C-alpha positions in Angstrom: 32.0 10.3 32.8 31.0 9.9 36.4 30.2 13.6 37.1 26.6 14.9 37.2 27.3 18.6 37.9 26.3 21.1 35.3 29.7 22.8 35.6 31.5 19.6 34.6 29.1 19.0 31.7 29.9 22.5 30.4 33.6 21.7 30.6 33.0 18.5 28.7 31.1 20.4 26.0 34.0 22.8 25.6 36.4 19.9 25.2 34.1 17.9 22.9 32.1 20.3 20.6 30.2 17.3 19.2 27.4 16.5 21.6 26.7 13.0 22.9 23.3 11.7 22.1 21.3 8.5 22.4 18.7 9.1 19.8 15.7 8.5 22.1 16.1 11.7 24.1 17.5 15.1 23.8 21.3 15.7 24.0 21.3 17.1 27.5 19.3 14.2 28.9 21.5 11.8 26.9 24.6 13.2 28.6 23.0 13.0 32.0 21.8 9.5 31.4 25.3 8.3 30.4 26.9 10.0 33.4 24.4 8.3 35.7 25.0 4.9 34.1 28.8 5.1 34.8 28.7 3.6 38.4 26.3 0.9 37.2 28.7 -0.1 34.4 31.6 -0.1 36.8 29.7 -2.4 39.3 28.8 -4.6 36.4 32.4 -5.0 35.4 33.5 -5.9 39.0 30.6 -8.5 39.3 31.4 -10.1 36.0 35.1 -10.3 36.8 34.2 -11.9 40.2 32.0 -14.4 38.4 34.8 -15.3 36.0 37.4 -15.7 38.8 35.0 -17.9 40.9 34.2 -20.1 37.9 37.9 -20.5 37.2 38.7 -21.5 40.7 36.0 -24.1 40.9 36.2 -25.6 37.4 38.8 -28.1 36.2 41.1 -27.3 33.3 41.2 -29.9 30.5 44.4 -30.4 28.6 44.5 -32.0 25.2 48.1 -31.3 24.4 49.3 -34.8 24.9 46.6 -36.5 22.6 48.1 -37.4 19.3 45.2 -38.9 17.3 41.8 -37.8 18.5 38.9 -39.8 17.4 36.2 -38.2 15.3 32.5 -38.7 14.9 30.2 -37.7 12.1 27.3 -35.4 13.0 24.8 -35.3 10.1 22.9 -32.1 9.4 20.0 -31.6 7.1 19.7 -28.9 4.4 17.8 -26.7 6.8 20.3 -26.8 9.6 23.8 -25.6 9.1 26.8 -23.9 10.9 28.1 -20.5 9.9 31.4 -19.0 11.0 31.7 -15.2 11.0 34.9 -13.2 11.9 33.5 -12.3 15.3 31.1 -15.1 16.1 29.9 -18.6 15.4 26.2 -19.0 15.0 24.1 -22.1 14.6 21.0 -21.1 12.7 17.9 -23.1 12.1 16.7 -22.0 8.7 13.7 -24.1 8.9 12.4 -22.4 12.0 13.9 -19.0 12.8 16.0 -17.5 10.1 14.5 -17.0 6.7 17.3 -14.7 5.6 18.7 -17.4 3.3 18.3 -17.4 -0.5 16.4 -20.4 -1.6 19.3 -21.6 -3.7 21.3 -22.2 -0.5 18.6 -24.4 0.8 18.8 -26.7 -2.2 21.7 -28.6 -0.8 21.0 -32.0 0.6 22.1 -33.5 3.8 25.8 -32.7 4.6 28.2 -33.7 7.2 30.5 -31.8 9.6 33.3 -33.6 11.4 33.5 -32.5 15.0 36.4 -33.7 17.2 35.4 -35.6 20.3 37.6 -37.1 23.0 37.2 -40.5 24.7 36.8 -40.1 28.5 39.8 -42.3 29.3 42.0 -40.2 27.0 41.4 -37.0 28.9 43.8 -35.7 31.5 42.1 -33.5 34.2 44.5 -31.0 35.6 43.3 -28.7 38.4 44.4 -25.1 38.3 47.3 -25.1 40.7 49.6 -22.6 39.0 49.2 -18.9 40.0 50.5 -18.0 36.6 47.7 -19.9 34.9 45.1 -18.3 37.2 46.5 -14.9 36.4 46.3 -15.4 32.7 42.7 -16.5 32.9 41.8 -13.6 35.1 43.5 -11.1 32.8 41.7 -12.5 29.8 38.3 -12.3 31.6 39.0 -8.7 32.6 40.1 -7.8 29.2 36.9 -9.2 27.7 34.7 -7.4 30.2 36.6 -4.1 29.6 36.3 -4.4 25.8 32.6 -5.1 26.0 32.0 -2.1 28.2 34.0 0.1 25.8 31.9 -1.1 22.9 28.7 -0.4 24.8 29.9 3.1 25.7 30.9 3.8 22.1 27.4 2.7 20.8 25.7 4.8 23.4 27.9 7.8 22.7 27.3 7.7 18.9 25.3 10.8 18.2 21.9 10.5 16.4 21.5 6.8 16.8 19.8 4.4 19.1 19.9 0.6 19.1 17.1 -1.6 20.2 17.8 -4.9 21.9 15.2 -7.1 20.3 16.2 -8.3 16.9 14.6 -11.8 17.0 12.0 -11.2 14.3 13.4 -12.7 11.1 11.5 -10.2 8.9 13.1 -7.3 10.7 16.5 -9.0 10.5 16.0 -9.2 6.8 15.1 -5.6 6.6 18.3 -4.6 8.4 20.3 -6.1 5.5 18.4 -3.8 3.1 19.2 -0.6 5.1 15.7 -0.3 6.6 16.4 -1.8 10.0 14.1 -0.7 12.8 16.8 -1.5 15.3 19.1 1.3 14.2 17.0 4.4 13.7 18.2 7.8 13.0 17.0 10.4 15.6 14.9 13.3 14.3 17.2 16.2 15.2 15.7 18.6 12.7 14.4 21.9 14.0 10.7 22.5 13.6 8.5 25.5 13.5 5.0 25.7 14.9 2.4 28.1 13.3 -0.9 28.7 14.9 -4.5 29.8 14.0 -5.2 32.1 11.1 -1.6 32.2 9.8 -1.5 28.4 9.6 -4.8 28.1 7.9 -3.9 30.9 5.4 -0.7 29.2 4.5 -2.5 25.9 3.9 -5.2 27.7 1.9 -2.6 29.0 -0.5 -1.5 25.4 -1.2 -5.1 24.2 -1.6 -5.8 27.0 -4.2 -2.6 26.0 -6.1 -3.6 22.4 -6.5 -7.3 23.1 -7.1 -6.4 25.6 -9.8 -4.2 23.1 -11.6 -6.7 20.3 -11.6 -9.7 22.5 -12.2 -8.3 23.4 -15.7 -9.2 19.9 -16.9 -12.8 20.0 -15.8 -15.6 19.7 -18.3 -15.8 18.8 -22.0 -13.8 22.0 -22.9 -11.2 21.5 -20.1 -7.5 22.0 -20.9 -4.6 19.7 -20.5 -1.7 19.9 -18.1 1.9 19.1 -19.0 3.6 17.0 -16.4 7.4 16.3 -16.2 8.3 13.0 -14.7 11.9 11.6 -14.7 13.0 13.8 -17.6 9.9 12.7 -19.6 7.0 15.0 -20.4 3.4 13.8 -20.3 0.2 15.6 -21.3 -2.4 14.7 -18.7 -6.1 15.4 -18.4 -6.7 13.3 -15.3 -7.1 15.2 -12.0 -5.8 12.7 -9.5 -2.7 12.0 -11.7 -1.9 15.8 -11.7 -2.5 16.2 -8.0 -0.3 13.2 -7.0 2.7 14.8 -8.6 2.4 18.3 -7.1 4.8 19.1 -4.2 5.2 22.7 -3.2 8.4 24.3 -1.7 6.7 26.2 1.1 6.0 23.6 3.9 2.7 25.2 5.0 1.4 25.4 1.4 2.5 21.9 0.8 0.5 20.7 3.8 -2.6 22.3 2.2 -1.8 20.7 -1.1 -1.6 17.3 0.6 -5.2 17.7 1.8 -6.5 18.2 -1.8 -4.4 15.3 -2.9 -6.0 13.3 -0.1 -9.6 14.1 -1.3 -8.7 13.3 -4.9 -7.0 10.0 -3.8 -10.0 9.0 -1.6 -12.4 9.7 -4.4 -10.4 7.7 -6.9 -10.1 4.8 -4.6 -13.7 4.6 -3.7 -15.3 5.5 -7.1 -12.5 5.5 -9.7 -13.6 8.9 -11.1 -14.7 12.4 -10.1 -11.4 13.4 -8.6 -11.3 16.9 -10.2 -14.9 17.6 -9.1 -14.0 16.6 -5.5 -10.9 18.9 -5.5 -12.9 21.9 -6.8 -15.8 21.3 -4.5 -13.5 20.8 -1.4 -11.7 24.1 -2.2 -14.9 26.0 -2.4 -16.1 24.6 1.0 -12.8 25.2 2.7 -12.6 28.9 1.5 -16.0 29.7 2.9 -15.4 27.7 6.0 -12.1 29.5 6.8 -13.9 32.8 6.2 -16.5 31.8 8.8 -13.8 30.8 11.3 -12.0 34.1 10.9 -15.2 36.0 11.7 -15.6 34.2 15.0 -17.7 31.1 14.3 -16.9 27.9 16.2 -15.1 25.4 14.1 -16.6 22.3 15.8 -20.2 23.7 15.4 -19.4 24.4 11.7 -18.4 20.7 11.4 -21.7 19.6 12.9 -23.6 21.7 10.3 -21.5 20.3 7.5 -22.4 16.8 8.6 -26.1 17.5 8.7 -25.9 19.0 5.2 -23.9 16.0 3.9 -26.6 13.5 5.2 -29.3 15.5 3.4 -27.5 15.8 0.1 -26.4 12.2 -0.1 -30.0 11.0 0.6 -31.3 13.3 -2.2 -28.7 12.1 -4.7 -29.7 8.5 -4.0 -33.4 9.4 -4.3 -32.9 11.1 -7.7 -30.7 8.4 -9.3 -32.2 6.4 -12.1 -31.0 3.0 -13.3 -28.9 2.8 -16.4 -31.1 2.1 -19.5 -28.9 0.3 -21.9 -25.8 0.4 -24.1 -26.4 4.1 -25.1 -26.2 5.2 -21.5 -23.0 3.2 -21.0 -21.5 4.8 -24.1 -22.4 8.3 -22.9 -21.1 7.7 -19.4 -17.8 6.3 -20.7 -17.4 9.1 -23.3 -17.9 11.9 -20.8 -15.5 10.4 -18.2 -12.9 10.0 -21.0 -13.1 13.8 -21.8 -15.9 13.5 -24.4 -14.0 10.9 -26.4 -16.7 9.1 -28.4 -14.3 6.4 -29.6 -13.4 5.4 -26.0 -17.1 5.5 -25.1 -18.1 3.1 -27.9 -15.2 0.8 -27.1 -16.2 0.6 -23.4 -19.8 0.0 -24.3 -18.8 -2.8 -26.6 -16.6 -4.4 -24.0 -19.4 -4.3 -21.3 -21.8 -5.7 -23.8 -19.5 -8.7 -24.4 -18.7 -9.6 -20.8 -21.8 -8.3 -19.1 -22.2 -6.0 -16.1 -20.6 -8.6 -13.9 -17.6 -9.1 -16.2 -14.1 -7.9 -15.8 -12.4 -5.2 -18.0 -8.7 -4.6 -17.9 -6.4 -2.2 -19.8 -3.1 -3.0 -21.4 -0.6 -1.4 -23.8 -1.2 -2.2 -27.4 1.6 -3.6 -29.6 0.6 -1.1 -32.3 -0.9 2.4 -32.6 -4.4 0.9 -32.8 -6.8 0.5 -29.8 -8.7 -2.8 -29.9 -10.6 -5.2 -27.6 -9.7 -8.8 -26.9 -12.0 -11.2 -25.0 -10.2 -13.8 -22.9 -11.2 -16.4 -20.4 -10.5 -15.4 -16.8 -11.8 -14.8 -13.4 -11.9 -12.0 -10.7 -11.7 -12.9 -7.0 -12.4 -10.6 -4.1 -9.1 -11.3 -2.3 -5.9 -9.3 -2.4 -2.3 -9.6 -1.4 -1.4 -10.5 2.2 1.5 -8.0 2.6 2.4 -4.8 0.8 6.0 -6.0 0.4 4.8 -8.0 -2.6 3.9 -4.9 -4.6 5.6 -4.6 -8.0 3.8 -1.5 -9.4 4.2 1.2 -6.8 2.2 3.8 -8.8 -1.0 1.6 -8.7 -0.1 -0.4 -5.6 -0.6 -3.7 -7.5 1.3 -6.9 -8.1 1.5 -7.8 -11.8 3.0 -11.0 -13.1 3.0 -12.5 -16.6 3.0 -16.3 -17.0 3.3 -17.1 -13.3 3.0 -20.5 -11.6 0.0 -20.7 -9.3 -0.2 -22.9 -6.2 -3.9 -23.5 -5.1 -4.4 -25.3 -1.8 -6.6 -25.5 1.3 -3.6 -26.0 3.6 -2.6 -23.2 5.9 1.1 -22.6 5.3 3.1 -21.6 8.3 6.4 -23.5 8.2 9.2 -22.7 5.8 9.9 -26.4 5.3 6.5 -26.7 3.5 7.5 -24.3 0.7 11.3 -24.9 0.4 11.0 -28.0 -1.9 8.6 -26.3 -4.2 10.8 -23.1 -4.4 13.8 -25.2 -5.2 12.0 -26.7 -8.2 10.9 -23.3 -9.4 14.4 -21.9 -9.2 15.8 -24.9 -11.1 13.1 -24.4 -13.8 13.9 -20.7 -13.9 17.5 -21.4 -14.6 16.6 -23.9 -17.3 14.3 -21.5 -19.2 16.5 -18.4 -18.6 14.0 -16.2 -16.8 12.6 -15.8 -13.3 9.3 -17.6 -13.0 6.9 -15.8 -10.5 5.0 -17.8 -7.9 1.4 -17.1 -6.8 0.3 -18.8 -3.6 -3.4 -19.0 -3.0 -4.1 -20.6 0.5 -6.3 -20.0 3.5 -3.4 -18.2 5.1 0.3 -17.8 4.7 2.0 -16.7 8.0 5.1 -16.8 10.1 8.3 -18.2 8.6 6.6 -19.2 5.3 5.5 -15.6 4.7 8.9 -14.2 5.7 10.6 -16.6 3.3 8.5 -15.4 0.3 9.0 -11.7 1.2 12.7 -12.0 1.7 13.3 -13.8 -1.6 11.1 -11.3 -3.4 12.9 -8.3 -2.0 16.3 -9.9 -2.7 15.3 -10.6 -6.3 15.7 -14.3 -6.0 12.1 -15.3 -6.6 9.1 -13.0 -7.5 6.1 -14.1 -5.6 2.8 -13.1 -3.9 0.7 -14.7 -1.3 -3.1 -14.4 -1.5 -5.8 -15.6 1.0 -8.2 -18.1 -0.5 -11.7 -16.8 -1.4 -14.7 -17.9 0.6 -15.1 -19.4 4.1 -15.8 -22.8 5.4 -17.6 -25.1 3.0 -17.7 -22.4 0.3 -13.9 -22.3 0.0 -13.3 -25.7 -1.6 -15.7 -25.1 -4.6 -14.2 -21.7 -5.3 -10.7 -23.1 -5.2 -11.7 -25.8 -7.5 -13.1 -23.2 -10.0 -9.9 -21.3 -9.7 -7.8 -24.4 -10.4 -9.8 -25.1 -13.5 -9.4 -21.6 -14.8 -5.6 -21.8 -14.1 -5.3 -25.3 -15.6 -3.8 -26.6 -12.3 -4.4 -29.1 -9.6 -6.3 -28.3 -6.4 -3.9 -29.4 -3.5 -6.5 -30.6 -1.1 -5.6 -32.1 2.3 -8.7 -34.3 2.2 -7.2 -36.1 -0.8 -3.9 -36.7 1.0 -2.0 -33.9 -0.9 0.3 -31.4 0.7 2.3 -28.4 -0.3 5.6 -29.9 0.8 5.1 -32.8 -1.8 3.8 -30.6 -4.6 5.4 -30.9 -8.0 5.7 -28.4 -10.8 3.2 -30.1 -13.0 0.6 -29.8 -10.3 0.8 -26.0 -10.4 -1.5 -23.8 -12.5 -0.6 -20.9 -14.8 -2.2 -18.0 -16.6 -1.2 -15.4 -19.1 -1.3 -12.5 -16.6 -2.4 -11.9 -13.0 -3.1 -8.5 -11.4 -3.4 -8.5 -7.6 -4.7 -5.4 -5.8 -5.2 -4.8 -2.1 -8.7 -6.2 -2.1 -9.1 -8.2 -5.3 -7.3 -9.9 -8.1 -7.8 -10.5 -11.8 -6.6 -13.6 -13.6 -6.4 -13.6 -17.4 -6.3 -17.2 -18.4 -4.7 -18.9 -21.4 -6.9 -19.8 -24.3 -5.8 -23.4 -24.0 -8.1 -24.3 -21.1 -11.3 -22.8 -22.6 -12.9 -26.2 -23.0 -12.3 -27.1 -19.4 -14.0 -23.9 -18.3 -17.0 -24.6 -20.5 -17.2 -28.1 -19.1 -17.2 -26.7 -15.5 -19.9 -24.1 -16.4 -22.1 -26.9 -17.8 -21.5 -28.9 -14.6 -22.6 -26.0 -12.5 -25.7 -25.4 -14.5 -26.7 -29.0 -14.0 -26.1 -28.5 -10.2 -28.1 -25.3 -10.3 -31.1 -27.1 -11.9 -31.1 -29.7 -9.2 -31.2 -27.5 -6.2 -34.2 -25.9 -4.4 -32.2 -23.8 -1.9 -32.3 -20.1 -2.5 -28.9 -19.7 -0.9 -27.3 -22.4 -3.1 -28.9 -20.9 -6.2 -27.4 -17.5 -5.5 -23.9 -19.0 -4.8 -23.9 -21.3 -7.9 -25.2 -18.5 -10.1 -22.4 -16.3 -8.8 -19.8 -18.9 -9.7 -21.2 -19.4 -13.2 -21.1 -15.7 -13.8 -17.4 -15.5 -12.7 -16.5 -18.5 -14.9 -18.6 -17.6 -18.0 -18.3 -13.8 -17.9 -14.7 -13.8 -19.2 -12.4 -10.8 -19.3 -12.4 -8.0 -21.8 -8.9 -6.6 -22.5 -8.7 -3.1 -24.0 -5.3 -2.8 -25.7 -4.7 0.9 -25.9 -2.4 2.2 -28.7 -1.1 5.7 -29.5 1.6 7.3 -31.7 3.7 8.7 -28.8 4.5 7.8 -25.2 2.8 11.0 -23.9 -0.4 10.3 -25.9 -0.4 6.7 -24.7 -0.2 7.7 -21.1 -3.0 10.2 -21.4 -5.2 7.8 -23.4 -4.8 5.0 -20.8 -5.8 7.4 -18.0 -8.9 8.4 -19.9 -9.9 4.7 -20.6 -9.3 3.9 -16.9 -11.7 6.7 -15.8 -14.2 5.6 -18.4 -14.1 2.0 -17.2 -14.5 3.0 -13.5 -17.4 5.4 -14.2 -19.2 2.8 -16.3 -19.2 0.1 -13.7 -20.1 2.7 -11.0 -23.1 3.7 -13.1 -24.2 0.1 -13.6 -24.1 -0.5 -9.9 -25.9 2.6 -8.5 -27.5 4.4 -11.4 -27.0 7.8 -13.1 -27.7 11.5 -12.4 -27.6 14.5 -14.7 -24.1 15.7 -15.3 -22.3 19.0 -15.6 -22.7 19.7 -11.9 -26.4 20.1 -12.4 -27.4 17.7 -9.6 -25.6 19.8 -7.0 -27.2 23.0 -8.3 -30.7 21.5 -8.1 -30.3 20.0 -4.6 -28.6 22.9 -2.9 -31.8 25.0 -2.4 -33.3 22.2 -0.4 -30.7 22.8 2.3 -32.5 25.9 3.3 -35.1 23.8 5.0 -32.4 22.0 7.0 -30.8 25.3 7.9 -34.1 26.7 9.2 -34.6 23.7 11.5 -31.2 24.3 13.3 -31.1 26.6 16.3 -27.4 26.9 16.8 -26.1 29.9 14.7 -22.7 28.3 14.0 -24.2 25.1 12.8 -26.5 27.1 10.5 -23.4 28.7 9.1 -22.0 25.2 8.4 -25.1 24.4 6.3 -24.8 27.8 4.5 -21.2 27.3 3.4 -22.1 23.9 1.9 -25.1 25.4 0.2 -23.0 28.2 -1.3 -20.2 25.9 -2.4 -22.3 23.2 -4.2 -22.7 25.1 -7.5 -18.9 25.5 -7.9 -18.4 22.4 -10.2 -21.1 23.8 -12.6 -19.5 27.2 -12.4 -16.0 25.8 -13.2 -17.3 23.8 -16.2 -18.9 27.0 -17.6 -15.7 29.0 -17.1 -13.6 26.4 -18.9 -16.1 26.6 -21.8 -15.6 30.4 -21.9 -19.0 31.4 -20.4 -19.7 33.4 -17.3 -20.1 30.8 -14.6 -22.5 32.7 -12.3 -24.9 33.3 -15.1 -25.0 29.6 -16.0 -25.6 28.6 -12.4 -28.6 31.0 -12.0 -30.1 29.9 -15.3 -29.8 26.2 -14.3 -31.3 26.9 -10.9 -34.3 28.5 -12.5 -35.1 25.4 -14.6 -37.8 23.3 -12.9 -37.0 19.8 -14.2 -34.2 18.0 -12.2 -32.5 16.6 -15.3 -32.4 20.0 -17.1 -29.1 21.8 -17.2 -26.2 23.3 -19.2 -24.5 21.2 -21.9 -21.0 22.8 -22.2 -20.2 20.9 -25.3 -23.2 22.2 -27.3 -23.6 25.4 -25.2 -27.3 24.6 -24.9 -29.7 24.4 -21.9 -31.5 21.0 -22.3 -32.5 17.8 -20.7 -29.1 16.3 -19.9 -30.4 12.7 -19.4 -31.8 12.7 -22.9 -28.8 14.3 -24.5 -26.4 11.9 -22.7 -24.7 14.3 -20.3 -24.8 12.0 -17.3 -22.7 11.1 -14.2 -22.7 7.9 -12.2 -24.6 8.4 -8.9 -21.9 6.5 -7.0 -19.2 8.9 -8.2 -21.3 12.0 -7.3 -22.1 10.7 -3.8 -18.4 9.9 -3.1 -17.3 13.3 -4.4 -19.6 15.1 -2.0 -18.8 13.0 1.0 -15.0 13.2 0.6 -15.2 17.0 0.0 -17.2 17.4 3.3 -14.8 15.2 5.2 -11.6 17.1 4.1 -13.4 20.4 4.9 -14.2 19.3 8.4 -10.5 18.3 9.0 -9.3 21.7 7.6 -11.6 23.8 9.7 -10.7 22.1 12.9 -6.9 22.5 12.3 -5.4 25.0 14.8 -1.7 24.5 14.3 0.8 23.2 11.8 4.3 21.9 12.6 6.9 22.2 9.8 10.6 21.6 9.4 12.7 24.8 9.3 13.9 25.4 5.8 17.6 25.6 6.6 17.4 22.5 8.7 15.5 20.7 5.9 18.4 21.4 3.4 20.9 20.3 6.0 19.1 17.1 6.5 19.1 16.4 2.8 22.8 17.1 2.6 23.4 14.8 5.6 21.4 12.0 3.9 23.7 12.3 0.9 26.9 12.1 2.9 25.9 9.7 5.8 24.8 6.8 3.8 
């Protein structure tokens, strides 16, 4: 233990085959670090023993053996301060300030009393330590305690594969440790890794890219095929590119890394535009293939990236210039139908829903109680605020929080202390027990931080009380009117500090409610009950009167926005199907159609079928000729050559030679003329209704260029060795 020589360490290894490790460094350095810490630990033991002996010699010893009836005093404690006794320690915890790891039910107790024995001063008999035997016993006890502590410390340091951090004061992290996710005890990454460089690394990743792009490319166009997806022993028939890509994981680590890139481009496109994920995957694959070929022939990857950026700027500008505004319900129907895989029924339904709630309205999708698909118009509201912490998420697939019939607290008070929420949570728990179900809580406040936020997260994770915290919409003077509107929609009371109200004194009948709430990362949708429709209409009339009496342009815009949010309502599309697999596929199609429709309303439309890319690509020749650097010109070339790929893929899926279709479309002079794969005719696609949202097309191209740049500048890939990967999985199963 005290030796530092390599010979001694080798001898120790032979005696102890299992190496010592500290988790934060390699095994050899861990052993050396422990050996060097030996003298320090020994000195610490001597110092602590000396302190104990000195303290003993200078302090009086109090004897209580002769006292027969000690007096007692009552020390009252509140429901948020209590004493806990554990087998190895006694801790006094202040649940109202530092320790939220308490189920709310335990905080429901009122003030309690603990009897603590106390001694009157005149009843005490002070005896100085005069007996050597007594001194020896105290000294032996002190040394035993120090020795045991050092032994425990050494055992924790010597435990292989783990390291313990000292700071555990954060209550949220303390809570996580009880769930097995503690950041204070982290398993060291002892897996062996393999590094692959240059062409070999890029070739392995390209194989994974091709695999994913081929799978999602099958679904492209009106004559695209379906993909059967197995999830948790259930089989689904999917026609949605991003859903297919998300569930692809390849066995080869290098190929899987490439697959993750395509999944990334599909995910980015879905998040930003809601549609076009398959087109983005196919276009990115085409750019990456040509880019890797250029790198292999000696072109500089960084210069290629610059050329791709210049081409991207030109193409995006052209797409915006050629976009035309949506013309009416027919265009909405065509957009929705094409995005839903040329399903005219879904297209008509989306067009009807948009016509009912308007372009600024809200459209949500739910499961139907029957096999029929139908539209329901409800009162509701959408707010551009999302959840404060990801720990509140209930639907991990969509990263959303979804509650039915929740209670909603609406206040302008910043909630920091746990004591502000505890009384309200106790009432909700009592009501939940009465009705026989857990009632979710939605907190809308300017901010929820510190112990209050930790309290909500802990009780949500422990299953005590489902909840979500949301920052209030608006800022400054705009916040109060928006919160008042929200309170009216939810049929609740606005807890305003100006009126002398506070969260700590809020009662259940002051909370609002709704039929359903869907909270995403950046916005939320509230579907209200039909009962408060009259209140909403009264509020709209009041705002209209306020609008008529203002001359301020700023106030006019803000009031008009509030009226639109209140009066627009929410259209609910209840999707039905005969089987679970058909229902899942139909919901994904409706979701794509909805997203594409609102994107088209926002930024206009372009001719579909990949025609816009084919028509814009020749214009890149002028950009290429203006660049002097040869490698940058090659970057523009690869973009220009890859842009017709979506049109080519749509033609292939329709059973037609893709290259022939691309050449024919390129020769057509009008920008909106292209190939209609459904009718197999060359015609004006805007007139025939084969259109794409301009926003989707722009995001597809930008994300494809971004992923291509990342791929081309990749020089090495680090992967886990396969044997070590399997060993790690086995270890996880055993060492739980």
